[in-house]
SEPABA-485326 format. One record per atom (N, C-alpha, C): residue number from 1; residue in three letters; y, x, z. Coordinates in steps of 0.2 Angstrom, whole numbers. Layout:
BEGIN
NODE  num  residuo     yy     xx     zz
NODE  NUM      ALA      Y      X      Z
...
***
This chain:
BEGIN
NODE  num  residuo     yy     xx     zz
NODE    1      UNK     -6      5      0
NODE    1      UNK      0      0      0
NODE    1      UNK      6      4      0
NODE    2      UNK      7     10      3
NODE    2      UNK     12     14      5
NODE    2      UNK     14     16     -3
NODE    3      UNK      8     18     -7
NODE    3      UNK     10     20    -14
NODE    3      UNK     14     15    -18
NODE    4      UNK     12      8    -18
NODE    4      UNK     14      3    -20
NODE    4      UNK     22      2    -19
NODE    5      UNK     23      1    -13
NODE    5      UNK     29     -2    -10
NODE    5      UNK     34      4     -8
NODE    6      UNK     32     11     -9
NODE    6      UNK     37     15     -8
NODE    6      UNK     36     21    -14
NODE    7      UNK     34     18    -20
NODE    7      UNK     34     21    -26
NODE    7      UNK     40     26    -27
NODE    8      UNK     46     23    -26
NODE    8      UNK     53     29    -27
NODE    8      UNK     52     35    -23
NODE    9      UNK     49     34    -18
NODE    9      UNK     48     41    -12
NODE    9      UNK     43     44    -13
NODE   10      UNK     36     41    -14
NODE   10      UNK     30     44    -16
NODE   10      UNK     28     46    -22
NODE   11      UNK     32     43    -27
NODE   11      UNK     30     45    -35
NODE   11      UNK     23     39    -37
NODE   12      UNK     22     35    -34
NODE   12      UNK     16     30    -34
NODE   12      UNK     10     33    -35
NODE   13      UNK      8     31    -42
NODE   13      UNK      0     35    -44
NODE   13      UNK      2     40    -45
NODE   14      UNK      7     43    -48
NODE   14      UNK      8     50    -52
NODE   14      UNK     10     55    -47
NODE   15      UNK     11     54    -40
NODE   15      UNK     11     58    -34
NODE   15      UNK     19     61    -36
NODE   16      UNK     19     67    -31
NODE   16      UNK     25     70    -32
NODE   16      UNK     23     77    -32
NODE   17      UNK     27     81    -35
NODE   17      UNK     26     89    -36
NODE   17      UNK     31     93    -31
NODE   18      UNK     28     97    -28
NODE   18      UNK     34    102    -25
NODE   18      UNK     35    107    -30
NODE   19      UNK     42    109    -30
NODE   19      UNK     44    112    -35
NODE   19      UNK     42    121    -33
NODE   20      UNK     40    124    -38
NODE   20      UNK     38    131    -36
NODE   20      UNK     44    135    -32
NODE   21      UNK     50    133    -33
NODE   21      UNK     56    137    -30
NODE   21      UNK     56    135    -23
NODE   22      UNK     53    130    -21
NODE   22      UNK     54    128    -14
NODE   22      UNK     47    129     -9
NODE   23      UNK     42    132    -14
NODE   23      UNK     36    134    -10
NODE   23      UNK     36    142     -8
NODE   24      UNK     40    143     -2
NODE   24      UNK     40    148      1
NODE   24      UNK     40    148      9
NODE   25      UNK     36    151     12
NODE   25      UNK     34    150     18
NODE   25      UNK     37    158     22
NODE   26      UNK     42    158     25
NODE   26      UNK     43    163     28
NODE   26      UNK     45    169     24
NODE   27      UNK     48    168     17
NODE   27      UNK     49    173     13
NODE   27      UNK     45    174      9
NODE   28      UNK     38    171      8
NODE   28      UNK     33    173      5
NODE   28      UNK     32    167     -1
NODE   29      UNK     32    170     -7
NODE   29      UNK     32    166    -12
NODE   29      UNK     24    162    -13
NODE   30      UNK     24    156    -11
NODE   30      UNK     16    154    -12
NODE   30      UNK     15    151    -18
NODE   31      UNK     17    153    -23
NODE   31      UNK     15    150    -29
NODE   31      UNK     11    156    -33
NODE   32      UNK      9    160    -30
NODE   32      UNK      3    164    -33
NODE   32      UNK     -4    164    -28
NODE   33      UNK     -9    166    -31
NODE   33      UNK    -14    166    -27
NODE   33      UNK    -16    169    -20
NODE   34      UNK    -13    175    -20
NODE   34      UNK    -16    179    -14
NODE   34      UNK    -11    178     -9
NODE   35      UNK     -5    177     -9
NODE   35      UNK      0    175     -2
NODE   35      UNK     -3    168     -2
NODE   36      UNK     -5    164     -7
NODE   36      UNK     -8    157     -4
NODE   36      UNK    -14    158      0
NODE   37      UNK    -17    162     -2
NODE   37      UNK    -24    163      3
NODE   37      UNK    -22    165     10
NODE   38      UNK    -18    170     10
NODE   38      UNK    -16    173     18
NODE   38      UNK    -14    168     21
NODE   39      UNK     -8    163     18
NODE   39      UNK     -5    159     22
NODE   39      UNK     -9    154     24
NODE   40      UNK    -16    151     20
NODE   40      UNK    -19    146     22
NODE   40      UNK    -24    149     28
NODE   41      UNK    -26    155     26
NODE   41      UNK    -31    159     32
NODE   41      UNK    -26    158     39
NODE   42      UNK    -20    159     39
NODE   42      UNK    -15    161     44
NODE   42      UNK    -15    155     47
NODE   43      UNK    -13    149     44
NODE   43      UNK    -13    141     47
NODE   43      UNK    -20    141     49
NODE   44      UNK    -25    142     45
NODE   44      UNK    -32    140     49
NODE   44      UNK    -33    143     56
NODE   45      UNK    -32    151     56
NODE   45      UNK    -33    154     62
NODE   45      UNK    -28    151     67
NODE   46      UNK    -22    149     66
NODE   46      UNK    -16    147     72
NODE   46      UNK    -20    139     73
NODE   47      UNK    -22    137     70
NODE   47      UNK    -25    129     71
NODE   47      UNK    -32    131     75
NODE   48      UNK    -36    135     75
NODE   48      UNK    -42    135     77
NODE   48      UNK    -39    139     84
NODE   49      UNK    -36    145     85
NODE   49      UNK    -34    148     91
NODE   49      UNK    -32    142     96
NODE   50      UNK    -27    137     92
NODE   50      UNK    -24    132     97
NODE   50      UNK    -29    128    100
NODE   51      UNK    -34    126     96
NODE   51      UNK    -39    120     98
NODE   51      UNK    -44    125    102
NODE   52      UNK    -45    131    103
NODE   52      UNK    -50    134    108
NODE   52      UNK    -46    135    113
NODE   53      UNK    -39    136    113
NODE   53      UNK    -36    137    119
NODE   53      UNK    -34    130    122
NODE   54      UNK    -34    125    118
NODE   54      UNK    -33    118    122
NODE   54      UNK    -40    115    126
NODE   55      UNK    -46    116    121
NODE   55      UNK    -53    115    124
NODE   55      UNK    -53    120    132
NODE   56      UNK    -50    126    132
NODE   56      UNK    -52    129    139
NODE   56      UNK    -47    128    144
NODE   57      UNK    -42    125    142
NODE   57      UNK    -36    122    147
NODE   57      UNK    -38    117    152
NODE   58      UNK    -34    116    158
NODE   58      UNK    -36    110    162
NODE   58      UNK    -36    104    158
NODE   59      UNK    -32    102    154
NODE   59      UNK    -31     96    150
NODE   59      UNK    -36     95    145
NODE   60      UNK    -39    101    141
NODE   60      UNK    -45    100    138
NODE   60      UNK    -51     99    142
NODE   61      UNK    -52    101    148
NODE   61      UNK    -57    101    151
NODE   61      UNK    -58     93    154
NODE   62      UNK    -51     90    155
NODE   62      UNK    -50     83    156
NODE   62      UNK    -53     79    150
NODE   63      UNK    -51     81    145
NODE   63      UNK    -54     77    138
NODE   63      UNK    -60     77    137
NODE   64      UNK    -63     83    140
NODE   64      UNK    -71     84    138
NODE   64      UNK    -75     80    144
NODE   65      UNK    -71     78    151
NODE   65      UNK    -73     75    154
NODE   65      UNK    -73     67    153
NODE   66      UNK    -68     65    151
NODE   66      UNK    -68     59    148
NODE   66      UNK    -73     57    142
NODE   67      UNK    -75     62    138
NODE   67      UNK    -80     61    133
NODE   67      UNK    -86     60    136
NODE   68      UNK    -87     64    141
NODE   68      UNK    -95     64    143
NODE   68      UNK    -95     55    147
NODE   69      UNK    -90     55    151
NODE   69      UNK    -91     49    157
NODE   69      UNK    -84     47    158
NODE   70      UNK    -80     42    153
NODE   70      UNK    -74     39    154
NODE   70      UNK    -73     36    162
NODE   71      UNK    -78     33    163
NODE   71      UNK    -78     27    170
NODE   71      UNK    -78     33    176
NODE   72      UNK    -81     38    175
NODE   72      UNK    -80     43    182
NODE   72      UNK    -74     46    182
NODE   73      UNK    -72     47    176
NODE   73      UNK    -64     51    175
NODE   73      UNK    -58     46    178
NODE   74      UNK    -60     40    176
NODE   74      UNK    -55     35    180
NODE   74      UNK    -55     35    187
NODE   75      UNK    -61     35    190
NODE   75      UNK    -63     36    196
NODE   75      UNK    -60     42    201
NODE   76      UNK    -59     47    196
NODE   76      UNK    -56     53    199
NODE   76      UNK    -49     54    199
NODE   77      UNK    -47     49    195
NODE   77      UNK    -38     47    197
NODE   77      UNK    -35     50    190
NODE   78      UNK    -39     52    184
NODE   78      UNK    -36     52    178
NODE   78      UNK    -33     47    175
NODE   79      UNK    -29     47    172
NODE   79      UNK    -25     42    168
NODE   79      UNK    -28     43    159
NODE   80      UNK    -34     38    159
NODE   80      UNK    -37     38    153
NODE   80      UNK    -33     37    147
NODE   81      UNK    -29     31    148
NODE   81      UNK    -24     30    143
NODE   81      UNK    -20     35    140
NODE   82      UNK    -17     39    145
NODE   82      UNK    -13     44    143
NODE   82      UNK    -16     50    139
NODE   83      UNK    -23     51    142
NODE   83      UNK    -27     57    139
NODE   83      UNK    -29     55    132
NODE   84      UNK    -30     47    131
NODE   84      UNK    -34     47    124
NODE   84      UNK    -26     46    120
NODE   85      UNK    -20     44    123
NODE   85      UNK    -15     44    118
NODE   85      UNK    -13     52    116
NODE   86      UNK    -13     56    120
NODE   86      UNK    -13     64    119
NODE   86      UNK    -18     65    114
NODE   87      UNK    -24     64    114
NODE   87      UNK    -30     66    110
NODE   87      UNK    -27     63    102
NODE   88      UNK    -25     58    103
NODE   88      UNK    -23     54     96
NODE   88      UNK    -17     59     92
NODE   89      UNK    -12     59     97
NODE   89      UNK     -7     63     95
NODE   89      UNK     -8     68     93
NODE   90      UNK    -13     73     96
NODE   90      UNK    -14     79     95
NODE   90      UNK    -18     79     87
NODE   91      UNK    -24     75     87
NODE   91      UNK    -26     74     80
NODE   91      UNK    -23     73     75
NODE   92      UNK    -17     68     76
NODE   92      UNK    -12     67     71
NODE   92      UNK     -8     73     69
NODE   93      UNK     -7     77     73
NODE   93      UNK     -2     84     73
NODE   93      UNK     -7     88     67
NODE   94      UNK    -13     89     70
NODE   94      UNK    -18     93     65
NODE   94      UNK    -19     90     58
NODE   95      UNK    -19     83     58
NODE   95      UNK    -19     80     51
NODE   95      UNK    -13     82     47
NODE   96      UNK     -8     79     50
NODE   96      UNK      0     80     47
NODE   96      UNK      1     88     46
NODE   97      UNK     -1     92     49
NODE   97      UNK      0    101     49
NODE   97      UNK     -4    102     41
NODE   98      UNK    -10     99     40
NODE   98      UNK    -15    100     36
NODE   98      UNK    -11     98     30
NODE   99      UNK    -11     91     29
NODE   99      UNK     -6     88     23
NODE   99      UNK      0     93     21
NODE  100      UNK      5     94     27
NODE  100      UNK     12     98     24
NODE  100      UNK      8    104     22
NODE  101      UNK      2    108     25
NODE  101      UNK      1    114     22
NODE  101      UNK     -2    114     15
NODE  102      UNK     -5    107     14
NODE  102      UNK     -8    107      6
NODE  102      UNK     -3    106      1
NODE  103      UNK      2    103      4
NODE  103      UNK      9    101     -1
NODE  103      UNK     12    108     -3
NODE  104      UNK     14    111      2
NODE  104      UNK     17    117      2
NODE  104      UNK     12    123     -2
NODE  105      UNK      6    124     -1
NODE  105      UNK      1    128     -5
NODE  105      UNK     -1    128    -12
NODE  106      UNK     -2    119    -13
NODE  106      UNK     -4    118    -19
NODE  106      UNK      1    116    -24
NODE  107      UNK      7    114    -21
NODE  107      UNK     11    111    -24
NODE  107      UNK     11    103    -28
NODE  108      UNK      7    100    -24
NODE  108      UNK      6     93    -27
NODE  108      UNK      2     88    -22
NODE  109      UNK      4     82    -22
NODE  109      UNK      1     77    -17
NODE  109      UNK      2     71    -21
NODE  110      UNK     -4     68    -21
NODE  110      UNK     -4     62    -25
NODE  110      UNK     -8     56    -22
NODE  111      UNK    -10     51    -27
NODE  111      UNK    -15     45    -25
NODE  111      UNK    -22     48    -24
NODE  112      UNK    -23     53    -29
NODE  112      UNK    -29     55    -29
NODE  112      UNK    -33     58    -20
NODE  113      UNK    -30     59    -17
NODE  113      UNK    -30     61    -10
NODE  113      UNK    -33     56     -6
NODE  114      UNK    -32     48     -9
NODE  114      UNK    -35     44     -5
NODE  114      UNK    -43     43     -7
NODE  115      UNK    -46     47     -9
NODE  115      UNK    -53     45    -12
NODE  115      UNK    -58     49     -7
NODE  116      UNK    -64     47     -8
NODE  116      UNK    -70     49     -4
NODE  116      UNK    -71     58     -2
NODE  117      UNK    -68     61     -7
NODE  117      UNK    -68     68     -6
NODE  117      UNK    -64     70      1
NODE  118      UNK    -59     66      2
NODE  118      UNK    -54     68      7
NODE  118      UNK    -53     64     13
NODE  119      UNK    -58     58     12
NODE  119      UNK    -59     53     18
NODE  119      UNK    -65     54     22
NODE  120      UNK    -71     53     19
NODE  120      UNK    -78     53     21
NODE  120      UNK    -80     59     21
NODE  121      UNK    -79     64     17
NODE  121      UNK    -84     70     17
NODE  121      UNK    -82     74     22
NODE  122      UNK    -75     76     24
NODE  122      UNK    -75     79     31
NODE  122      UNK    -77     77     35
NODE  123      UNK    -78     69     37
NODE  123      UNK    -82     67     43
NODE  123      UNK    -89     70     41
NODE  124      UNK    -92     70     35
NODE  124      UNK    -99     72     35
NODE  124      UNK   -100     79     38
NODE  125      UNK    -94     83     35
NODE  125      UNK    -93     91     38
NODE  125      UNK    -94     91     46
NODE  126      UNK    -90     87     48
NODE  126      UNK    -92     87     57
NODE  126      UNK    -97     85     59
NODE  127      UNK   -100     80     55
NODE  127      UNK   -106     79     58
NODE  127      UNK   -112     84     57
NODE  128      UNK   -111     88     52
NODE  128      UNK   -117     92     50
NODE  128      UNK   -115     98     56
NODE  129      UNK   -109    101     57
NODE  129      UNK   -108    105     60
NODE  129      UNK   -108    105     68
NODE  130      UNK   -107     97     70
NODE  130      UNK   -108     95     77
NODE  130      UNK   -101     94     79
NODE  131      UNK   -101     87     80
NODE  131      UNK    -96     83     83
NODE  131      UNK    -95     85     91
NODE  132      UNK    -89     85     93
NODE  132      UNK    -89     88     99
NODE  132      UNK    -88     96    101
NODE  133      UNK    -88    100     96
NODE  133      UNK    -89    106     97
NODE  133      UNK    -82    109     92
NODE  134      UNK    -80    114     96
NODE  134      UNK    -74    117     92
NODE  134      UNK    -75    121     85
NODE  135      UNK    -80    126     85
NODE  135      UNK    -81    128     80
NODE  135      UNK    -86    124     74
NODE  136      UNK    -90    119     76
NODE  136      UNK    -93    115     73
NODE  136      UNK    -90    113     66
NODE  137      UNK    -85    110     66
NODE  137      UNK    -83    106     59
NODE  137      UNK    -82    113     54
NODE  138      UNK    -80    119     57
NODE  138      UNK    -77    124     53
NODE  138      UNK    -85    126     48
NODE  139      UNK    -91    127     53
NODE  139      UNK    -97    129     51
NODE  139      UNK   -100    122     46
NODE  140      UNK    -99    116     47
NODE  140      UNK   -100    110     43
NODE  140      UNK    -98    112     38
NODE  141      UNK    -92    112     37
NODE  141      UNK    -89    111     30
NODE  141      UNK    -90    118     26
NODE  142      UNK    -92    125     29
NODE  142      UNK    -93    130     25
NODE  142      UNK   -101    130     23
NODE  143      UNK   -105    127     27
NODE  143      UNK   -112    124     24
NODE  143      UNK   -112    119     18
NODE  144      UNK   -108    114     20
NODE  144      UNK   -108    109     15
NODE  144      UNK   -106    112      7
NODE  145      UNK   -101    116      9
NODE  145      UNK    -99    120      2
NODE  145      UNK   -104    123     -1
NODE  146      UNK   -108    128      3
NODE  146      UNK   -114    131      0
NODE  146      UNK   -118    127     -2
NODE  147      UNK   -119    121      1
NODE  147      UNK   -126    116     -1
NODE  147      UNK   -123    113     -8
NODE  148      UNK   -118    111     -8
NODE  148      UNK   -115    108    -14
NODE  148      UNK   -114    113    -20
NODE  149      UNK   -113    118    -19
NODE  149      UNK   -113    123    -24
NODE  149      UNK   -120    124    -27
NODE  150      UNK   -124    126    -21
NODE  150      UNK   -132    127    -23
NODE  150      UNK   -135    121    -27
NODE  151      UNK   -132    115    -24
NODE  151      UNK   -136    110    -28
NODE  151      UNK   -134    107    -35
NODE  152      UNK   -127    109    -34
NODE  152      UNK   -124    107    -42
NODE  152      UNK   -128    114    -48
NODE  153      UNK   -129    119    -44
NODE  153      UNK   -133    123    -50
NODE  153      UNK   -140    121    -52
NODE  154      UNK   -144    117    -48
NODE  154      UNK   -151    114    -48
NODE  154      UNK   -150    107    -52
NODE  155      UNK   -146    103    -51
NODE  155      UNK   -146     96    -53
NODE  155      UNK   -139     93    -55
NODE  156      UNK   -138     88    -58
NODE  156      UNK   -132     86    -59
NODE  156      UNK   -132     80    -53
NODE  157      UNK   -138     78    -49
NODE  157      UNK   -137     73    -45
NODE  157      UNK   -137     77    -38
NODE  158      UNK   -131     81    -38
NODE  158      UNK   -130     87    -32
NODE  158      UNK   -130     81    -25
NODE  159      UNK   -127     76    -26
NODE  159      UNK   -125     72    -19
NODE  159      UNK   -131     69    -17
NODE  160      UNK   -137     67    -21
NODE  160      UNK   -143     65    -18
NODE  160      UNK   -146     72    -14
NODE  161      UNK   -146     79    -15
NODE  161      UNK   -147     82    -11
NODE  161      UNK   -145     84     -5
NODE  162      UNK   -137     83     -7
NODE  162      UNK   -133     84      0
NODE  162      UNK   -134     77      5
NODE  163      UNK   -135     71      1
NODE  163      UNK   -138     66      6
NODE  163      UNK   -143     67      9
NODE  164      UNK   -149     70      6
NODE  164      UNK   -156     70     10
NODE  164      UNK   -155     76     16
NODE  165      UNK   -151     80     14
NODE  165      UNK   -149     86     19
NODE  165      UNK   -145     81     25
NODE  166      UNK   -141     78     24
NODE  166      UNK   -139     74     31
NODE  166      UNK   -142     71     33
NODE  167      UNK   -147     66     31
NODE  167      UNK   -151     63     32
NODE  167      UNK   -158     67     38
NODE  168      UNK   -159     72     34
NODE  168      UNK   -164     77     38
NODE  168      UNK   -160     79     46
NODE  169      UNK   -153     81     43
NODE  169      UNK   -149     83     50
NODE  169      UNK   -149     78     55
NODE  170      UNK   -148     72     54
NODE  170      UNK   -148     67     58
NODE  170      UNK   -153     65     62
NODE  171      UNK   -159     66     59
NODE  171      UNK   -166     65     61
NODE  171      UNK   -166     71     66
NODE  172      UNK   -167     77     64
NODE  172      UNK   -169     82     67
NODE  172      UNK   -164     86     71
NODE  173      UNK   -157     86     70
NODE  173      UNK   -151     88     75
NODE  173      UNK   -146     82     74
NODE  174      UNK   -147     78     79
NODE  174      UNK   -142     73     80
NODE  174      UNK   -135     75     82
NODE  175      UNK   -135     80     85
NODE  175      UNK   -128     83     86
NODE  175      UNK   -126     88     83
NODE  176      UNK   -128     87     77
NODE  176      UNK   -125     93     72
NODE  176      UNK   -128    100     74
NODE  177      UNK   -127    105     70
NODE  177      UNK   -130    112     70
NODE  177      UNK   -128    115     76
NODE  178      UNK   -122    115     76
NODE  178      UNK   -119    120     82
NODE  178      UNK   -120    116     88
NODE  179      UNK   -120    110     88
NODE  179      UNK   -121    105     94
NODE  179      UNK   -127    108     97
NODE  180      UNK   -133    107     93
NODE  180      UNK   -140    108     94
NODE  180      UNK   -141    115     97
NODE  181      UNK   -139    121     94
NODE  181      UNK   -139    127     96
NODE  181      UNK   -136    129    102
NODE  182      UNK   -131    124    104
NODE  182      UNK   -127    123    111
NODE  182      UNK   -131    122    116
NODE  183      UNK   -134    114    116
NODE  183      UNK   -138    111    120
NODE  183      UNK   -144    116    121
NODE  184      UNK   -147    120    115
NODE  184      UNK   -154    121    116
NODE  184      UNK   -153    129    120
NODE  185      UNK   -149    133    118
NODE  185      UNK   -150    140    119
NODE  185      UNK   -143    144    119
NODE  186      UNK   -138    143    118
NODE  186      UNK   -131    146    120
NODE  186      UNK   -128    141    122
NODE  187      UNK   -127    139    129
NODE  187      UNK   -123    135    132
NODE  187      UNK   -115    137    131
NODE  188      UNK   -113    143    131
NODE  188      UNK   -105    145    132
NODE  188      UNK   -102    143    124
NODE  189      UNK   -105    141    120
NODE  189      UNK   -102    140    113
NODE  189      UNK    -97    135    113
NODE  190      UNK    -92    135    112
NODE  190      UNK    -85    129    112
NODE  190      UNK    -87    123    108
***
């Protein structure tokens, strides 16, 4: 609906392009590949380190406690509404930062970003790596890209192979790969 009703702002179905002249970040020209990769790596590392710091902070421990048992957290005196609101705000911050970074790095944002590739597949990456883990979504995305590339080389129906792998994952490792490893062998994983 935003595309339809705010077409002068969003560009409608055509989207909008970010001019190459305005694609600079801290003096680095992001219209070429090498600085773009380094900027994406820096943004990813910053987000990952911030997430690790949050999980290890007292507030992060409160969020983990609420995930495990919300009623018990409420009985211990934590305001669960405030913690949930903060978690939603933090996740919105990450999503907004990722969208802004994509627009700056690649110079285009359009209606094609509302497809399954950008909405459902990231959720599958999280499930594969392990929901409730900090490093799980990264591992899941990495493994899914490797699996998709390998399956594409074998057959044109690569989504069938990816789907079968996800079904096997849900049957044999319902907490994701990193979640299962953490539960069974390495308890200290974030």
